[in-house]
Each structure stands twice: as C-alpha cells, then as structure tokens.
C-alpha positions as CSV (number, residue, x, y, z in Angstrom):
1,M,93.2,193.9,99.9
2,R,94.2,190.7,98.1
3,I,95.6,187.9,100.3
4,D,98.9,187.8,98.5
5,K,99.4,191.5,98.9
6,F,98.5,191.3,102.6
7,I,101.1,188.6,103.1
8,M,103.8,190.6,101.4
9,S,102.7,193.9,103.1
10,Y,102.4,192.4,106.7
11,P,104.8,189.4,106.8
12,G,104.9,189.2,110.6
13,L,101.2,189.6,111.2
14,S,100.3,187.1,108.4
15,Q,102.8,184.6,109.9
16,R,101.1,184.8,113.3
17,I,97.6,184.5,111.9
18,L,98.6,181.4,110.0
19,E,100.4,179.9,113.0
20,I,97.2,180.3,115.1
21,L,95.0,178.8,112.3
22,P,95.6,175.0,113.1
23,G,94.8,175.5,116.8
24,F,91.8,177.8,116.0
25,V,90.3,175.2,113.7
26,S,91.0,172.2,116.0
27,W,89.7,173.8,119.2
28,N,86.5,175.0,117.4
29,L,85.8,171.6,115.9
30,I,86.4,169.9,119.3
31,L,84.2,172.3,121.2
32,F,81.4,172.7,118.7
33,P,79.5,169.5,119.7
34,F,79.3,170.7,123.3
35,W,78.2,174.4,122.9
36,G,76.4,173.7,119.7
37,A,74.2,171.0,121.4
38,L,72.8,173.8,123.6
39,V,71.9,176.0,120.6
40,F,71.2,173.9,117.6
41,P,71.5,170.2,118.5
42,D,70.2,169.0,115.1
43,I,73.0,170.7,113.3
44,V,75.5,169.2,115.7
45,A,74.0,165.8,115.0
46,L,74.3,166.4,111.3
47,F,78.0,167.5,111.7
48,V,78.8,164.4,113.8
49,L,77.1,162.1,111.2
50,L,79.0,163.7,108.3
51,F,82.3,163.4,110.4
52,N,81.6,159.7,111.1
53,L,81.0,159.1,107.4
54,Y,84.2,160.8,106.6
55,W,86.0,158.6,109.1
56,V,84.5,155.5,107.6
57,Y,85.6,156.6,104.1
58,R,89.1,157.4,105.4
59,S,89.4,154.1,107.3
60,F,88.5,152.1,104.2
61,S,90.8,154.1,102.1
62,I,93.7,153.6,104.5
63,A,93.0,149.8,104.8
64,I,92.9,149.3,101.0
65,R,96.1,151.3,100.5
66,M,97.8,149.3,103.3
67,L,96.9,146.0,101.6
68,R,98.1,147.4,98.2
69,S,101.4,148.6,99.8
70,Y,101.9,145.3,101.6
71,A,101.6,143.4,98.3
72,R,104.1,145.8,96.7
73,I,106.5,145.3,99.6
74,C,106.3,141.5,99.3
75,K,107.0,141.8,95.6
76,S,109.9,144.2,96.0
77,K,111.7,142.0,98.5
78,K,112.0,139.3,95.8
79,M,113.3,141.6,93.1
80,D,116.9,141.8,92.0
81,F,117.4,145.5,91.7
82,M,121.1,145.3,91.2
83,A,120.6,143.3,88.0
84,K,118.6,146.3,86.6
85,V,121.1,148.8,88.0
86,R,124.0,147.1,86.2
87,Q,122.2,147.5,82.9
88,N,122.7,151.3,83.1
89,S,126.2,152.3,82.1
90,A,126.2,155.2,84.6
91,W,125.7,153.0,87.7
92,E,129.4,152.8,88.6
93,K,129.5,156.6,88.9
94,L,126.5,156.7,91.3
95,H,127.3,157.5,94.9
96,H,124.8,157.4,97.8
97,V,125.6,160.0,100.6
98,I,123.7,159.2,103.8
99,V,123.6,162.0,106.5
100,I,123.0,160.5,109.9
101,P,122.3,163.2,112.5
102,T,123.0,162.2,116.1
103,Y,123.1,163.8,119.5
104,K,123.9,161.3,122.2
105,E,122.8,158.1,120.7
106,P,125.1,155.3,121.9
107,E,127.7,153.9,119.5
108,H,125.9,150.5,119.2
109,I,122.9,152.3,117.7
110,L,125.1,154.1,115.1
111,E,127.0,150.9,114.5
112,R,123.8,149.1,113.7
113,T,122.8,151.7,111.1
114,L,126.2,151.7,109.5
115,Q,126.2,147.9,109.5
116,S,122.9,147.9,107.5
117,L,124.7,150.2,105.0
118,A,127.7,147.9,104.8
119,E,125.4,145.0,104.0
120,Q,123.6,146.7,101.1
121,D,123.3,144.9,97.8
122,F,124.5,148.2,96.3
123,P,128.3,148.3,96.7
124,A,129.4,149.8,100.0
125,G,132.4,151.2,98.1
126,Q,129.9,153.7,96.5
127,I,128.2,154.6,99.8
128,I,129.3,157.7,101.8
129,P,127.9,157.9,105.4
130,V,128.2,161.3,107.0
131,I,127.9,161.1,110.8
132,A,126.5,164.4,111.9
133,F,127.6,165.1,115.4
134,E,126.4,167.9,117.7
135,K,129.2,169.7,119.5
136,R,126.9,170.3,122.4
137,A,126.8,166.5,123.1
138,G,130.3,166.9,124.5
139,E,133.8,166.4,123.1
140,E,134.4,163.1,125.0
141,I,131.4,161.3,123.8
142,N,131.8,162.5,120.2
143,A,135.5,161.6,120.1
144,N,134.9,158.1,121.5
145,R,132.1,157.4,119.1
146,E,134.1,158.6,116.1
147,Y,137.1,156.5,117.0
148,L,135.0,153.3,117.5
149,L,133.1,153.8,114.2
150,R,136.3,154.6,112.3
151,T,137.9,151.5,113.7
152,R,134.9,149.2,113.1
153,F,134.2,150.4,109.5
154,K,137.7,151.2,108.3
155,D,137.9,150.7,104.5
156,T,134.2,149.6,104.3
157,F,132.8,152.6,102.4
158,A,133.9,155.0,99.7
159,A,134.4,157.4,102.7
160,L,133.2,157.6,106.3
161,L,132.9,161.3,107.1
162,F,132.1,163.2,110.3
163,S,130.8,166.7,110.8
164,Y,130.5,168.7,114.0
165,H,127.6,171.1,114.2
166,P,128.2,174.1,116.5
167,G,125.4,174.7,118.9
168,N,125.6,178.5,119.1
169,I,124.9,179.7,115.6
170,A,122.6,182.8,115.7
171,G,119.2,182.2,114.1
172,E,119.3,178.4,114.2
173,V,116.9,176.0,115.9
174,K,118.5,173.1,117.7
175,G,117.5,169.8,116.0
176,K,117.8,167.5,113.1
177,S,117.2,170.1,110.3
178,S,120.0,172.4,111.4
179,N,122.4,169.6,112.0
180,C,121.6,168.1,108.5
181,A,122.1,171.5,106.9
182,W,125.6,171.9,108.6
183,A,126.5,168.3,107.5
184,A,125.4,169.0,103.9
185,R,127.5,172.2,103.7
186,T,130.5,170.4,105.3
187,F,130.2,167.7,102.7
188,N,129.9,170.3,99.9
189,E,133.2,171.8,101.0
190,M,134.8,168.3,100.9
191,L,133.8,167.7,97.4
192,D,136.6,169.7,96.0
193,S,139.1,167.1,97.3
194,H,137.2,164.3,95.6
195,P,137.0,164.9,91.9
196,E,136.1,161.3,91.3
197,W,132.7,161.9,92.8
198,D,130.2,163.1,90.2
199,E,127.7,165.5,91.6
200,E,125.3,164.9,88.7
201,C,125.2,161.2,89.7
202,M,124.8,161.4,93.5
203,T,122.0,161.1,96.0
204,I,121.8,162.2,99.5
205,S,119.7,160.8,102.3
206,S,118.6,162.1,105.6
207,A,118.5,159.1,107.9
208,D,117.6,158.9,111.6
209,A,120.4,157.5,113.8
210,D,118.4,154.4,114.7
211,V,117.3,153.2,111.3
212,V,118.1,149.8,109.7
213,F,117.8,149.7,106.0
214,H,116.6,146.7,104.0
215,Q,119.6,145.2,102.2
216,K,118.0,146.0,98.8
217,H,117.1,149.6,99.7
218,F,119.8,151.6,98.1
219,A,119.9,149.2,95.0
220,A,116.1,150.0,94.7
221,V,116.8,153.8,95.0
222,A,119.7,153.5,92.5
223,E,117.4,151.7,90.0
224,K,114.7,154.4,90.3
225,F,117.2,157.2,90.1
226,L,119.2,155.9,87.1
227,A,116.0,155.0,85.2
228,S,114.2,158.3,85.7
229,H,114.4,161.3,83.3
230,K,113.4,163.4,86.3
231,Q,116.0,162.2,88.7
232,H,116.8,165.7,89.9
233,R,113.1,166.3,90.7
234,E,112.4,163.3,92.8
235,I,112.6,162.3,96.5
236,Y,112.6,158.6,97.4
237,Q,110.7,157.3,100.5
238,G,110.8,153.9,102.0
239,A,108.3,152.1,104.2
240,L,109.1,153.3,107.7
241,M,108.4,150.6,110.3
242,F,108.9,151.0,114.1
243,Y,109.8,147.4,114.6
244,N,113.5,147.4,115.7
245,N,112.6,147.2,119.4
246,I,108.8,146.7,119.3
247,E,108.7,143.8,121.6
248,K,110.8,145.6,124.3
249,I,108.2,148.3,125.0
250,P,104.9,148.1,127.0
251,L,101.7,147.1,125.3
252,P,100.1,150.5,124.8
253,M,103.2,151.9,123.1
254,R,103.4,148.7,121.0
255,V,99.9,149.2,119.8
256,F,100.6,152.9,118.9
257,N,103.8,152.1,117.0
258,R,102.0,149.3,115.1
259,L,99.2,151.7,114.1
260,T,101.8,154.3,113.0
261,T,103.7,151.7,111.0
262,A,100.5,150.6,109.2
263,F,99.6,154.2,108.4
264,N,103.2,154.9,107.1
265,I,102.8,151.9,104.8
266,S,99.4,153.0,103.5
267,T,100.7,156.4,102.4
268,L,103.2,154.8,99.9
269,V,100.6,154.1,97.2
270,Y,99.2,157.6,97.5
271,S,102.2,158.7,95.3
272,K,100.6,161.9,93.9
273,R,100.1,163.2,97.5
274,L,103.0,161.4,99.2
275,I,105.4,163.5,101.2
276,N,108.7,162.3,102.5
277,F,108.9,161.6,106.2
278,S,111.7,161.0,108.7
279,T,114.2,159.0,106.4
280,Y,114.3,159.7,102.7
281,T,116.7,160.2,99.7
282,M,116.9,162.8,97.1
283,S,119.2,164.1,94.4
284,W,122.3,165.9,95.7
285,K,121.9,168.4,92.9
286,L,118.3,169.2,93.9
287,L,119.3,169.7,97.6
288,K,122.2,171.9,96.6
289,E,120.0,173.9,94.2
290,V,117.6,174.9,97.0
291,G,120.3,175.8,99.5
292,F,120.2,172.6,101.6
293,W,117.9,172.1,104.6
294,D,116.6,175.1,106.6
295,A,118.4,175.6,109.9
296,D,115.7,177.6,111.6
297,V,112.9,174.9,111.8
298,I,112.3,171.7,113.7
299,P,110.3,169.6,111.2
300,E,112.8,169.2,108.3
301,D,111.0,166.5,106.2
302,Y,107.9,168.3,105.2
303,R,109.8,171.6,104.9
304,I,112.4,170.2,102.5
305,F,109.6,168.8,100.3
306,F,107.7,172.1,100.0
307,K,110.9,174.1,99.7
308,T,112.0,172.0,96.7
309,Y,108.4,171.9,95.4
310,F,107.9,175.6,95.3
311,A,111.5,176.3,94.1
312,T,111.0,174.1,91.1
313,G,107.5,175.3,90.2
314,G,105.8,172.1,91.4
315,E,108.1,169.7,89.6
316,V,109.2,167.7,92.6
317,N,107.5,164.4,93.4
318,V,108.0,161.7,96.0
319,V,108.6,158.3,94.6
320,P,107.8,155.3,96.9
321,V,110.3,152.6,97.7
322,F,108.4,149.5,98.7
323,L,111.0,148.1,101.1
324,P,111.1,148.3,104.9
325,V,113.2,151.0,106.7
326,F,113.2,149.7,110.3
327,A,113.3,152.3,113.1
328,D,113.2,152.2,116.9
329,A,110.0,153.0,118.8
330,A,110.5,155.5,121.6
331,E,111.8,153.5,124.6
332,S,113.1,154.3,128.0
333,R,113.5,152.6,131.4
334,G,110.2,151.5,132.8
335,F,106.6,152.0,131.7
336,W,106.1,155.6,132.7
337,N,109.4,156.9,131.1
338,T,108.6,155.0,127.9
339,F,105.1,156.5,128.0
340,V,106.5,160.0,128.3
341,N,109.1,159.5,125.6
342,T,106.4,158.3,123.2
343,Y,104.1,161.3,124.1
344,E,107.0,163.8,123.5
345,Q,107.9,162.1,120.2
346,V,104.3,162.4,118.9
347,K,104.2,166.1,120.1
348,R,107.3,166.7,118.1
349,W,105.7,165.1,115.1
350,A,102.5,167.1,115.6
351,W,104.7,170.3,115.7
352,G,104.8,169.7,111.9
353,A,101.7,172.0,112.0
354,S,104.2,174.9,112.6
355,D,105.1,174.4,108.9
356,D,101.5,175.1,107.8
357,A,102.1,178.8,107.8
358,Y,105.1,178.4,105.5
359,I,103.2,176.1,103.2
360,I,100.1,178.3,103.0
361,K,102.0,181.5,102.4
362,N,104.1,179.9,99.7
363,A,101.1,178.3,98.1
364,I,99.4,181.7,97.8
365,L,102.4,183.6,96.5
366,D,103.6,180.8,94.1
367,K,102.6,181.4,90.5
368,R,104.4,178.5,88.8
369,A,103.2,175.2,90.3
370,P,100.1,173.6,88.7
371,G,97.1,175.0,90.5
372,R,95.2,171.7,91.0
373,D,98.2,169.7,92.1
374,K,99.3,172.5,94.5
375,A,95.8,172.8,96.0
376,L,95.4,169.1,96.5
377,R,98.8,168.7,98.1
378,V,98.3,171.6,100.5
379,L,94.8,170.6,101.4
380,K,95.9,167.0,102.2
381,V,98.6,168.4,104.6
382,L,96.1,170.7,106.2
383,E,93.6,167.9,106.6
384,D,96.2,165.7,108.4
385,H,97.5,168.5,110.6
386,F,94.3,170.3,111.4
387,L,92.3,167.1,112.2
388,W,95.2,165.4,114.1
389,P,93.7,166.2,117.6
390,V,90.1,166.5,116.4
391,N,89.4,163.0,115.3
392,W,89.4,161.3,118.7
393,F,87.3,163.9,120.4
394,V,84.5,164.1,117.7
395,L,84.4,160.3,117.3
396,T,84.3,159.7,121.0
397,F,82.1,162.5,122.4
398,G,80.4,163.9,119.3
399,A,77.3,161.7,119.4
400,L,77.1,161.8,123.2
401,A,77.3,165.6,123.7
402,P,73.7,166.5,122.7
403,H,72.4,163.7,125.0
404,L,74.6,164.7,127.9
405,L,73.6,168.5,127.7
406,R,70.0,168.1,126.7
407,S,67.9,165.6,128.6
408,D,65.0,165.7,126.1
409,Y,67.2,165.2,123.1
410,S,66.9,161.4,123.2
411,Y,63.2,161.7,122.3
412,T,63.8,163.6,119.0
413,F,64.3,161.9,115.7
414,F,67.9,162.9,115.4
415,G,68.5,162.0,119.1
416,F,67.1,158.5,118.7
417,E,68.9,157.7,115.5
418,L,72.3,159.4,115.9
419,S,73.7,157.0,118.5
420,F,72.5,153.9,116.5
421,I,73.9,155.2,113.3
422,T,77.2,156.2,114.9
423,F,77.5,152.8,116.4
424,I,76.9,151.1,113.1
425,L,79.5,153.4,111.3
426,M,82.2,152.8,113.9
427,N,81.7,149.1,113.6
428,I,82.1,149.3,109.8
429,S,85.4,151.2,110.3
430,L,86.7,148.2,112.3
431,F,87.6,146.7,108.9
432,C,90.6,149.0,109.0
433,V,91.7,147.6,112.3
434,F,91.5,144.0,111.0
435,A,93.6,145.0,108.0
436,I,96.2,146.6,110.4
437,I,96.3,143.4,112.5
438,F,96.8,141.2,109.3
439,I,99.6,143.4,107.9
440,D,101.2,143.8,111.3
441,L,101.3,140.0,111.8
442,R,102.8,139.6,108.4
443,L,105.5,142.3,108.5
444,R,106.7,142.6,112.1
445,P,109.6,140.3,113.2
446,A,108.7,137.1,114.9
447,C,108.5,137.2,118.6
448,K,111.4,135.3,120.1
449,N,111.2,133.4,123.4
450,Y,107.7,134.8,124.1
451,P,105.6,133.0,126.7
452,L,102.1,132.0,125.4
453,W,100.3,134.4,127.6
454,R,102.2,137.4,126.1
455,K,101.5,136.3,122.6
456,V,97.8,136.1,123.4
457,L,97.9,139.5,125.1
458,T,99.6,141.0,122.1
459,S,96.8,139.8,119.8
460,F,94.2,141.6,122.0
461,G,96.3,144.8,122.2
462,F,94.4,146.6,119.6
463,L,91.4,146.8,122.1
464,L,93.5,149.7,123.5
465,I,93.1,151.8,120.4
466,P,90.7,154.3,122.1
467,V,93.2,154.9,125.0
468,V,96.2,155.0,122.7
469,G,94.4,157.5,120.4
470,L,93.8,159.8,123.3
471,F,97.3,159.8,124.8
472,F,99.4,159.4,121.6
473,A,97.4,161.4,119.1
474,A,94.7,163.7,120.4
475,L,96.5,165.2,123.5
476,P,100.0,165.7,122.0
477,G,98.4,167.1,118.8
478,L,96.3,169.5,120.9
479,N,99.4,170.5,122.9
480,A,101.3,171.4,119.7
481,H,98.3,173.4,118.3
482,T,97.8,175.3,121.6
483,R,101.5,176.1,121.8
484,L,101.2,177.6,118.3
485,I,98.2,179.8,119.3
486,F,100.1,181.3,122.2
487,G,103.5,181.5,120.4
488,R,105.1,179.0,122.9
489,Y,107.5,177.5,120.3
490,L,108.7,173.9,120.9
491,E,112.3,173.1,121.5
492,Y,113.7,170.0,119.8
493,R,113.7,167.0,122.2
494,V,115.8,164.1,121.1
495,T,114.1,160.7,121.6
496,E,116.1,158.6,124.1
497,K,117.7,155.5,122.5
498,M,118.4,152.3,124.5
C-alpha cells in the first residue's frame, strides 16, 4: 500500500506512528554507540567519526551565518526605513495589528511591550495592539491590567483592543496558539465597525508578552510588505534575542540564553529554510485565508508556517528582518527556580517535535508545493527536531563507548585513532564558540554596575557549554521525545515573568 493511501485509510494509526518517530530515532542514535560497541565497534567508530564531521560542518556553517547576520543587523540599525516607506503611496493605509497573548504576566511587562510599540518610527496611530487575556487568569487580575493599560496608553494607538479567551472550549489546548486564534477571530468581528481599516493593507503579528521591539522594527516590516509583490505570501521574522534580563539570571542560564540568541541570529540568513519562531508578522489576509491559528496545538509558530505553506501550494516564504526583538530569558526567584523555569521552557520548545507528524503527513499528501523546496524544508525541520537530544550524547560519549565496553579496543587501529581524531575535530568546532562570544559581546546590552570579578566570570561562562548542553538541550529534548512515544502529551506551561 502506498504511504499516502495508508495515511488516508488509517489516520489515527499513522498519526501515532509519526508521533513516535522522533523519539524512536533519537533513542536509537543515542544508544547505538553503546550496544553497537559490543557487536561491531568499528562501525560505531565510523558512525561517531561521521557525526563529528557533521558537527564541525554545522558549527562552521552556524558561525559564518551568525557573522553575516550580525553585519546585516548593524547595517539595518542605521537605515531610515520610514523614508522608503513614505515613497509608497499606500503607506498611510497600512495598519500593523499586534496580538499579545498573556496569562498572568504583570502589568509592567505588558506596559514595557506597549511602550516599545508606542516608540516605533512607524506612526503609533497606525498600530493596533490586541492584548489577548485568558479568562482563567482571573477576573480581578485581568480587569486591573486592562484599566492600567487603557489609562497609560489612552489615545496612543489607532486602537488598543482586549480579548478574553474562555478556558473551557471543547477540543482546544491551553496555550498561546488557542489564545491567539481567539484574539484573531475577535478582531475579525471588530473589523465591521472600522471601515477605515483596509484588510488588504494590514499585517498581524504574534508577539510574546515580554518582547521589546527595536524602534525601527515595524517601519522595516512596512518597507518589506509594501515593496513586495508577494506581500500576502510572506512572514516576517526579526532577530530574537534573550537579553532583556540577561544579567539578572545565574551564570549557567545566561550562557544558555546567549547560545540560543546566537543560534536565532544565525538562522536569519538561511532565508530559503527560515521558519518563523516566537514573535513574527504576516499578512492579515493570509492568516484569515487559512482560518487563523490552530487552537488544538501548543507550538503555534511552526504550525502556522506549514499551515500557510501547504494551503498556498508552497508559495509562503519567511523574510528576515535584521533588527533585534528583545525578549526575557526564563527567570524566577533563586538559582533552582530559574533553573527549573529554563528547563521547562526548553522542554516546551522541544515539544515542537509534536508537529512533525502534521508536517510529514501534509508533505506526503500535498501535490502542489515544489518537490525540492518542500523536501528540503521538511528535512531541515526533522534534522533539528530529531537530533535535538542526540547531539550532546553522541559528541560526549560516542568516542568513549567502545573503549569503556571493550578493554581491547584501544589497541585496534580505529580505537587508537578515534579519540585523537575526535579531539581534533571538537577543537576545530571551537571556532563557532569564539564567533558566539564575539557577537554576544557586540550585541548584548552593556553590564551596568558590574563588579570586575563578575565581568571576568561572565567572560569564562562559555566553559559551561557541556553542562548547559546536557540540562538545557539534551535532557528536555529527550523528555519531549519520550513523552511523544508514550502519548503523554505536554500541557502548556507559562514561563514565569519577574
């Protein structure tokens, strides 16, 4: 039976098989160096060697893309996007709608985000924030926040709207995606009372409640949107940087967030494979065309990309915006609570693998998207998701496993050479770390009132990468994959904001 017919004939079974696939692959790749060392150690050595070569290639690729993105960010910060925007006669009709989903974030967090919108180069009178409250947060906290925000930003924007997402809708999953979907539908109903808002000339953003936009951000988006002939087939992604509170959190979590920031920056120049993440902007017409965000999933960013991609026959593309979008790193009271918050946040990100079943099924059933483009996009997502928990274990224990399990292996040709070659390759990949340190020092906010000892300690923080990789990449990733194997679906956990 052909795979597409099997998927259509057995939708439930095919869904479970594909949900199990990420964990099946990751667990087998992690365990292979250990059981394989007992059966065919030379094949294990070859596997580890090839994996190390892959890692060196990937490290250099990421480092080079980081440096290219950094150069583009520096250039974009100096550009006058509004001058270009004003050259287009349609610019005064353009409105930016920004959906800001929130659960119990304190009002000062939301106020900071709205303030960054009020200070945009693009006129605030053409910006429409939609604060998407959850009813389950409680009537009192929601009412207080709405009153304070309405009072603080009265007459600042084209409109300041509020939506209240019920928490008891059948078939929905609690989280950002369902809240955004409700907010978008609420806004759609409001449009009838605002005939002056042109739906053909409107963008909509999904913005985390803690983000701070660069003042040129929406001018840059407007310039790209108005200049494009494919404006209703594009999603715009900024450079997400976890720098808002980076100096307030303990050293290991600072290192992790700096690594994550560097990786986010590196993806921007990979435009043909770029997928929107966390905070992004798209055409309102496109979002409405596909029926808004899905309310029955947790990871909304990758889902909305592939939903629009398959719905349009592969016409949708993500356009990079080389400007910072600052966000909060996971933070809490004390070292341990911040550690747990960071772990849980990464586990939620790793739960993006739950979308792989949707992506694979639609890629197989789709007959319209260009085959090569579709295959490369899907394979890139699967590479990132499947290898998320694998990299650390293979790089750390892959070369050691044959030596630990076979005492005579050190005397063989492969046994003698493997450890040495691995050591050389891992040292070569340190080029990526130096690139990260350079870019981090250039982009992150300057440390204020820091004692000398802490500045020195921060500089050596990247020595913690092996520990950080275990606790904030490998283990949460493996947790998410294992949950998928056993059907223990993750519930959305809101990251605490301080």
